[in-house]
C-alpha positions in Angstrom: -44.6 11.5 -3.3 -44.0 12.2 -6.8 -43.2 15.5 -5.6 -44.6 16.9 -2.2 -43.3 16.6 1.2 -46.8 16.5 3.0 -49.9 15.3 2.2 -51.7 15.7 -1.1 -55.5 16.2 -1.7 -55.6 13.0 -3.4 -52.5 10.9 -2.6 -50.0 11.5 -0.1 -47.0 13.1 -1.8 -47.7 11.7 -4.8 -44.6 11.8 -8.4 -26.0 1.0 -20.0 -22.3 0.4 -20.6 -22.9 -1.6 -21.9 -25.5 -3.1 -19.6 -28.2 -2.0 -21.4 -27.9 -3.9 -24.6 -29.8 -5.9 -26.6 -28.9 -9.6 -25.7 -29.8 -10.4 -29.5 -26.6 -11.5 -32.2 -28.1 -9.0 -34.7 -25.9 -6.0 -36.2 -26.2 -3.7 -33.7 -28.1 -4.5 -30.9 -30.7 -1.8 -30.4 -34.2 -1.7 -31.5 -33.3 0.8 -34.8 -30.6 -1.4 -35.5 -28.1 1.2 -36.4 -25.4 1.2 -33.4 -22.5 -0.9 -33.1 -21.4 -2.5 -29.8 -18.8 -1.8 -27.6 -15.5 -2.9 -27.2 -16.4 -3.4 -23.4 -19.8 -3.4 -21.9 -22.1 -5.4 -19.7 -23.1 -8.5 -19.2 -26.4 -10.6 -20.2 -27.2 -13.1 -17.7 -29.2 -15.7 -19.5 -32.0 -18.1 -18.2 -30.1 -21.2 -17.7 -27.5 -19.2 -15.9 -25.0 -19.2 -18.7 -23.8 -15.3 -19.6 -23.6 -13.3 -23.1 -22.1 -9.8 -23.8 -24.1 -7.2 -23.7 -24.6 -4.8 -26.8 -25.1 -1.6 -25.0 -22.3 1.0 -24.9 -22.7 3.1 -21.7 -20.6 1.2 -19.6 -16.8 2.5 -20.3 -15.3 2.2 -16.9 -15.7 5.4 -15.6 -17.9 5.5 -11.8 -21.3 4.2 -12.3 -20.4 2.7 -15.6 -17.8 0.3 -14.6 -17.9 -3.1 -12.7 -18.3 -1.8 -9.1 -22.5 -1.7 -8.9 -24.8 -3.7 -6.5 -23.8 -4.1 -2.9 -23.4 -6.6 0.1 -26.3 -7.5 2.5 -26.6 -5.4 5.3 -23.6 -3.3 4.6 -24.2 0.0 3.0 -20.6 1.6 2.6 -19.7 -1.9 0.4 -19.0 -1.4 -2.9 -20.4 -3.9 -5.0 -18.7 -5.9 -7.9 -21.2 -6.5 -10.5 -21.4 -4.8 -14.0 -23.5 -1.3 -13.6 -24.6 -2.5 -17.3 -25.7 -6.2 -16.4 -28.8 -7.4 -17.9 -31.2 -10.1 -16.7 -33.7 -11.9 -18.9 -36.9 -12.6 -17.9 -39.0 -15.8 -19.2 -42.1 -14.3 -19.8 -45.5 -15.9 -18.9 -49.1 -15.1 -17.3 -49.6 -13.3 -13.9 -52.1 -10.7 -12.5 -51.1 -7.1 -12.5 -51.2 -5.3 -9.2 -51.9 -9.2 -7.8 -55.4 -8.6 -8.7 -57.3 -11.3 -11.1 -59.2 -8.9 -12.8 -55.9 -7.8 -14.8 -54.8 -11.0 -15.9 -51.7 -10.7 -18.2 -49.2 -12.6 -20.6 -46.1 -11.0 -21.4 -43.2 -12.4 -24.0 -39.8 -13.3 -22.8 -37.9 -10.2 -22.7 -34.4 -8.6 -20.8 -34.4 -5.9 -18.2 -31.3 -3.9 -16.9 -30.5 -5.2 -13.6 -30.0 -1.5 -12.4 -31.6 1.6 -12.6 -29.7 3.8 -15.4 -26.9 5.8 -13.3 -25.9 9.3 -13.5 -22.4 7.7 -14.5 -23.5 5.7 -17.6 -25.8 8.6 -18.7 -22.6 10.8 -18.6 -20.9 8.6 -21.1 -23.8 9.8 -23.7 -23.1 13.4 -22.9 -19.6 12.8 -23.2 -19.6 11.2 -26.5 -22.0 13.7 -28.2 -20.7 16.7 -26.3 -24.1 17.4 -25.0 -25.6 17.6 -28.4 -27.9 14.9 -27.7 -30.5 15.8 -30.1 -27.7 15.1 -32.7 -28.1 11.4 -31.7 -31.8 11.2 -31.6 -33.4 7.6 -32.5 -34.5 7.4 -36.1 -38.4 7.2 -36.5 -39.3 4.0 -35.0 -36.7 3.3 -32.8 -36.7 1.8 -29.2 -40.1 0.3 -30.2 -41.8 -2.7 -28.4 -41.6 -5.5 -31.1 -45.2 -6.7 -30.5 -46.6 -3.4 -29.9 -47.2 -1.2 -33.2 -46.5 2.3 -32.9 -44.4 2.1 -29.5 -41.2 3.4 -31.3 -39.7 6.9 -31.3 -41.3 10.1 -33.0 -39.4 12.5 -34.5 -41.6 15.2 -33.1 -39.7 14.6 -30.0 -36.3 15.6 -30.9 -37.2 18.8 -29.6 -37.0 17.7 -26.4 -33.4 16.5 -26.3 -30.9 18.9 -25.4 -28.4 20.0 -28.1 -25.2 21.1 -25.9 -23.9 20.4 -22.5 -25.3 23.6 -20.7 -28.6 22.5 -22.1 -28.2 18.9 -20.5 -26.8 20.5 -17.1 -29.9 22.9 -17.0 -32.5 19.9 -17.5 -31.0 17.8 -14.8 -30.4 21.0 -12.5 -32.5 22.9 -9.8 -35.6 24.5 -10.6 -35.4 28.0 -12.3 -38.2 30.4 -12.5 -36.8 31.9 -15.8 -36.5 28.6 -17.5 -38.9 26.2 -15.9 -39.2 23.7 -19.0 -35.4 23.3 -18.9 -34.9 22.6 -15.5 -35.8 19.9 -13.4 -39.5 20.5 -12.2 -39.7 19.3 -8.6 -37.7 18.4 -5.4 -34.2 20.0 -6.4 -33.6 23.3 -4.7 -30.4 22.5 -2.8 -31.3 24.6 -0.1 -34.7 23.2 0.6 -34.3 19.5 0.8 -33.7 19.4 -3.1 -31.6 16.2 -4.2 -29.7 16.3 -7.5 -27.4 13.4 -8.9 -26.3 15.2 -11.8 -23.1 16.5 -11.0 -22.0 20.2 -12.1 -19.1 22.4 -10.9 -22.2 24.7 -9.6 -24.3 21.9 -7.8 -20.5 21.0 -6.1 -19.7 24.3 -5.0 -23.2 24.9 -3.8 -23.1 21.5 -1.7 -19.8 22.3 0.0 -20.3 25.8 0.8 -23.8 24.4 2.7 -22.0 21.1 4.5 -18.9 22.3 6.0 -17.4 19.9 8.5 -20.0 17.5 7.4 -17.6 14.9 5.9 -20.3 12.1 5.9 -22.5 14.6 3.6 -19.4 15.5 1.5 -18.6 12.4 0.8 -21.9 11.2 -0.8 -21.9 14.4 -2.9 -18.7 14.1 -4.8 -18.5 13.4 -8.6 -17.6 9.6 -8.0 -20.2 8.9 -5.5 -23.0 10.8 -7.3 -22.1 8.8 -10.7 -22.8 5.5 -8.8 -26.3 6.6 -7.9 -29.4 6.3 -10.0 -30.0 9.4 -12.6 -33.0 11.3 -11.4 -34.9 14.4 -12.9 -34.6 12.5 -16.4 -37.6 13.5 -18.8 -39.5 10.7 -20.3 -38.1 11.6 -24.0 -34.5 12.0 -23.0 -34.8 8.3 -21.0 -36.4 6.7 -24.3 -33.7 8.1 -26.6 -30.8 7.0 -23.8 -32.4 3.4 -24.3 -32.1 3.6 -28.1 -28.8 5.1 -28.2 -27.6 2.2 -25.5 -28.9 -0.3 -27.5 -32.6 -0.9 -25.7 -36.0 0.6 -25.1 -37.9 1.4 -22.4 -40.5 -1.4 -20.6 -43.7 -1.7 -20.5 -45.9 -1.6 -17.3 -46.9 -5.2 -17.9 -43.6 -6.3 -18.1 -42.3 -4.0 -15.2 -45.1 -5.7 -13.2 -44.4 -9.4 -14.1 -40.4 -8.6 -12.9 -41.6 -7.4 -9.9 -44.1 -9.8 -8.8 -42.0 -12.5 -9.7 -44.2 -13.9 -12.6 -47.2 -15.9 -11.5 -45.1 -16.1 -7.7 -47.3 -12.9 -7.0 -45.1 -11.5 -4.7 -45.8 -8.6 -2.5 -42.9 -6.9 -2.8 -40.0 -7.8 -5.5 -38.2 -10.1 -3.0 -41.0 -11.9 -1.7 -43.7 -12.0 0.8 -44.0 -9.8 4.3 -45.8 -11.0 7.5 -48.3 -8.6 8.3 -46.8 -7.2 11.6 -44.1 -5.8 9.3 -46.6 -3.8 7.0 -48.7 -0.8 7.9 -50.4 1.8 5.5 -48.7 5.1 4.4 -50.3 7.6 7.5 -52.7 4.6 8.6 -54.9 5.4 5.3 -56.4 2.1 3.9 -57.0 4.2 0.4 -53.0 3.5 0.0 -51.5 0.1 -0.5 -49.3 -1.5 2.6 -45.9 -1.0 2.5 -42.7 -2.4 4.9 -42.2 -0.2 7.8 -38.5 0.5 8.6 -37.0 -1.9 10.5 -37.9 -4.6 8.0 -37.8 -2.5 5.1 -34.8 -0.8 5.8 -32.6 -4.3 5.2 -34.5 -4.7 1.5 -35.3 -1.1 0.1 -33.9 2.6 -0.8 -36.9 4.4 0.8 -38.4 6.4 3.5 -40.5 4.2 5.9 -42.8 4.2 8.9 -40.4 4.0 12.0 -42.5 2.7 15.1 -39.9 3.5 17.5 -40.7 7.2 16.4 -44.4 6.7 17.7 -47.1 7.1 15.8 -48.1 6.3 12.1 -47.9 10.0 10.8 -46.5 10.8 7.4 -43.9 12.3 7.0 -42.9 13.2 11.0 -42.1 9.7 12.0 -40.6 8.1 8.7 -37.3 7.2 8.5 -34.6 7.0 5.7 -33.0 3.4 5.2 -29.7 5.1 3.5 -27.6 7.9 4.7 -29.2 8.3 8.1 -32.7 8.4 9.4 -33.3 12.1 9.1 -32.5 14.7 6.4 -31.2 18.0 7.0 -32.4 20.8 4.3 -29.0 20.7 2.6 -27.9 17.3 2.5 -28.7 17.0 -1.2 -28.3 13.4 -2.5 -26.9 11.8 0.6 -29.9 10.0 0.8 -29.8 8.3 -2.6 -28.2 5.0 -2.7 -25.9 3.9 -5.3 -27.8 1.7 -7.5 -28.5 -2.0 -6.0 -27.5 -1.3 -2.4 -29.9 -3.6 -1.0 -29.3 -6.6 -2.8 -31.5 -8.6 -0.1 -34.3 -6.7 -1.9 -33.6 -7.9 -5.8 -36.4 -9.6 -7.8 -37.1 -13.4 -8.5 -34.5 -12.6 -11.6 -31.8 -10.9 -9.9 -33.3 -7.0 -10.8 -32.0 -4.1 -8.1 -34.7 -1.6 -7.0 -37.8 -2.7 -8.4 -39.4 -1.1 -5.2 -37.4 1.9 -3.6 -34.3 3.7 -5.6 -36.1 5.9 -8.3 -39.8 5.7 -9.7 -39.2 4.6 -12.9 -40.9 5.4 -16.3 -42.4 3.1 -18.6 -43.0 3.2 -22.1 -46.9 3.3 -21.7 -49.7 4.7 -20.0 -53.0 3.9 -18.4 -55.9 3.6 -18.0 -55.6 -0.2 -17.1 -58.6 -1.8 -18.0 -59.7 -5.3 -16.7 -59.7 -8.3 -19.0 -57.0 -9.9 -20.4 -53.6 -8.4 -21.5 -51.2 -9.8 -24.0 -48.1 -8.0 -24.4 -50.1 -4.6 -24.2 -49.5 -1.1 -23.8 -51.7 2.4 -24.6 -49.4 4.3 -26.5 -51.3 6.4 -28.5 -49.8 9.3 -27.3 -51.3 12.9 -28.7 -49.9 14.8 -31.4 -47.4 17.5 -30.1 -48.3 18.9 -26.8 -51.9 18.4 -27.2 -53.3 17.1 -24.2 -54.1 13.4 -23.9 -57.7 12.9 -22.9 -57.1 9.8 -21.7 -54.9 10.8 -19.2 -56.6 10.7 -15.5 -55.8 14.7 -15.0 -57.9 15.4 -11.8 -55.0 15.5 -9.6 -54.3 18.9 -7.7 -50.4 18.8 -7.1 -50.0 18.5 -10.5 -51.3 21.6 -11.5 -49.2 24.2 -12.5 -51.3 27.4 -12.7 -47.7 29.4 -12.0 -45.6 27.7 -15.2 -46.1 25.2 -17.5 -48.6 22.9 -18.2 -47.1 19.5 -17.4 -50.0 17.7 -19.3 -48.9 18.8 -22.8 -47.8 15.8 -24.8 -49.8 13.5 -22.3 -48.6 11.4 -19.7 -46.6 8.0 -19.0 -46.7 5.4 -16.2 -44.2 5.5 -13.6 -43.4 2.7 -11.4 -41.3 1.5 -8.8 -41.6 3.7 -5.3 -38.7 5.7 -4.5 -35.9 6.8 -2.3 -38.2 9.6 -0.7 -41.3 7.6 0.1 -43.0 4.7 0.3 -46.3 5.4 -2.2 -46.3 3.2 -5.3 -44.1 0.5 -3.1 -46.2 -2.9 -3.3 -46.9 -5.0 -5.8 -50.6 -4.9 -4.9 -51.8 -1.3 -5.4 -55.6 0.3 -4.9 -57.9 1.8 -7.5 -56.6 5.2 -6.9 -53.1 4.5 -7.0 -53.4 2.5 -10.3 -55.1 5.6 -12.0 -52.4 7.9 -10.1 -49.2 5.9 -11.1 -50.3 5.4 -14.4 -50.8 8.6 -15.5 -47.8 10.8 -14.7 -47.4 14.2 -16.8 -44.6 13.6 -19.3 -43.0 17.2 -18.9 -43.0 17.2 -14.7 -39.8 15.7 -13.7 -38.7 14.9 -10.0 -36.0 14.3 -7.7 -37.0 10.9 -7.4 -37.5 9.7 -10.8 -35.6 8.0 -13.5 -35.5 4.5 -14.5 -33.8 1.8 -16.3 -33.9 0.0 -20.1 -35.5 -2.9 -21.4 -34.0 -5.2 -24.1 -35.3 -7.3 -27.1 -34.8 -11.5 -26.6 
């Protein structure tokens, strides 16, 4: 639910290392061509199975920025052995977006991070800049898709980047009534099922105070554990800037879809197809796409899914978490957010983890998605400044915020991939309502289950 625990009026609950490095052998490995590679870093998996060194610089050996990402099948506690900044190339080709012949598309070869950006990788950037992310803002045009004009960074967005550690902590911290813009906008009240993966001393104290004598919960919320989990609450502009700093860019909606469907294999889900008996509509709503049920999906993705053993298909009463125990207490914080790549059986065709489940992921572009041929396409006609985007699908009651900021200022972006706290948007084949919803998410609304990963140019 991109933000709601109960059924919303429109949809249910609808909201590095080097591994992010570019696989090219150019001067700096970033789309802007100004950043030098790190001494260590991630690995690029090439189409022929060979490897090359990534030119990103967010993996410096700390938790979530080392070579212990991924996991082992059916063992949620096992530590992985992959570079957290690993990149896997995608050959490109033709396919139908959303598994719908009305939306034919062709994408050029590109590379995509195997894992979502971890809190640990993001911490590298914060540490290097001492929190002054604005001071390392991308140059104008940085992070552009090489085939999409006008898709790069705009200097007018510099103001959205924090300029101190205090601002970073507030941006990735719980909702605050006095400063609604800087804090995470939804799902972060630790006393009310909020979940944060950005560790701070204040968060650590609060979690410990509320979970005494709960060693399993405390173990999932240490600094090391949180740094291994995907970064959440990150604003679109900040993730964009991180990817450029790390030598990459954001993926387009069409690119992400290609990786998730396995190209022209047109998979139901990133790992493959699912028998009808193992799928269900969320809350039996036919206007939402089919998703895996708990027993089946628990092996393949981190999400909250319908558990038939609990009774009728009632969202969210009879839905169970696939990580951290079936149920969630109000003060668990990030106990149900898995380390990146924890469910390797659910990896996509080219080895990418958490393409469904984990976090919703920010895309470079937004909708509307129109029928007809798409060739390296992306709608990047953002409005000026904080104007509203007339193309954004704004008729969504749960995104109205009369008591705070106007989340629609500055426009909207697409989000893909579903999330750990629900299964909305999980399937590759989505309904018209879901396509409209997920390709038009208000850019100023951050959320406990929204993060992303970087793409790279080949």
